[in-house]
N, C-alpha and C positions, 0 to 999 in steps of 0.2 A: 502493499499499500503506499503511495506516494504521499508525502508533506507538502503541503499549499504553505508557499510565504508570503506573510502578511506584514506590511511592514506599516510601523508606528510608533510616535514620540513616546517616551515613559512615561511622561508625563500625562497623555491622554489615558493610557494604558492602566495608569494607576486610577486615575478618575473613575474610569469604567468600572476596575475591580472593585472600589470601595462602593460606587453606585450598585451595583450587583449584591454584597455584602448587606447593604441597609436596605435594598430590597428584600432578602430573602428574614432578614431580622423583622421587617414590617408584616413580612407575612406569615411567619413561623417565630412569633415573640418567646415560643418555650425553647428555642433550639438554642444557647448561649453561645459558641463560638463558630459561626460558619467563615468557610473557607473557600478556597479552589475544587477542593478535593472532595466537598460537601454534596452529597447525592438528595437528588427530589423525594424520592420513595425512601430508602433505606434511611435516610438521616433525619428528613426535614420533616418523614410521618404522610406522605402527599399520595394518595392512591384514588384510582376512580377518577369521580369528577372531581375531586380536588387538586389533582397534577394537572388535569387540562384546564380548570380555572386558573393555578397558579401560572401557566404556560400564556393563557389570553390576556393575565392583566400584565405577565413582563414585553409581551409583542409589542402591546400597549403602550407598554410606559418608555419602551428603548426602539420601539418603531423598526421592529424586525420582523422576519417574515420566515414562518416556521412549515413550509409547505412542502418542503422537499425531507419531514420527521415522519420517518416509518412509527408511529404512536404506541404499533404494537411490537415492535423489535424494542423498546426500549421502559416503555411504561406499562404500568396493571390496569386494563380497564376496567370500568366497573363491574361487567360481568363477571370479571375473572376474580374480584375481590369477593363476591357472594356465590361462586361457582360450590357447588355442593359438595365437589370431589374434595376441598377443602376443608371442610367443616367435621370429617372424621378425625381429625387432626386436635380440635380444638380441644375435648376434654384430656390430651397430655400436653397441648403449647399453654395453654392458660394457665393450670397452677404449675408447673416448669417456668413461667417465667413471672409469677407470682413470689416461687422460692427465690430466684434471682436477685431480683429488688429487694426482697425483705434484705436476704443475705449481705447486699451489697449498701442497703443501708445502716444494717450493724457493722458490718468491718471497713468501712469508710475511715470512719475516723481513727481507726488505727493502721489499715495499712491500703494506701492507695492504690498502690500499684496491686494488687491480690482483687481491688474491689473491679480494675478496669480490665483484667484478666474473668473474671465471673461476668461482666457484660459482655467481653466478647466473645464467652462459651456459646455455642448451638446446639441442637437438638441434631443428630446425627442423620434427617430426613434427608432425603435428595430436594432438591431447591424446588419448592412448589412451580415458583414463579420465577425462571431464569430468566431475566433480564437485565440487558445492558446497564442502566439509571442513566439519568442524564446529570452531572455536575454541574455546580456551580462554574468552572472553570469552562465547561461545553458553553454554558450561555454568554459569558464573557467573550469568547472566540466568536459565538454567534452574532454577538453587539457590533464587534470590530469587521465582521464579511456582514453584516446585514443579512444573513439567512444560516439556519440551523449547519451548524460542522461541531462534530465533537473535536474537543480540544488537543487529541493524540495528533489529530489528523494537520495542525497547523505549527507552523517553524514561526516564532515571531524574530523579526530583522528591526532592531532599536533603532530609528532615526536619530540621526543626533543634531542638534541645532547651529 
């Protein structure tokens, strides 16, 4: 896969980064430290119509185009969120996550590293919804290019004054 070169001034790229971080903080107040690697579904928790609305608001605010985005390749649709095949896992997933949260609350004051390791641990199920997910870095690149593009497909060349 080839990368596309985008030429941009550092100050402009920094402003775009800041604007995207502020946008995500406004739309996901519960997520404390967004950065370019923050994912819309996995980290911000936007699924189905929520992630669609997030992208619509983003497109309007930053005047970008998502026409070339294959939604089903990156994000979970409303149907997938409510798909009955996922419901059979709920009796296992809900108590498991509740125990993880309680353990983290108890352990965090004493050992932040162990608390973060507990947070990272996942059940050994195959990923039920394998998606690429969209990162804030992808959205930054989308603003620069004015249409959806994955960050990994962009090479920034910083223009000097």
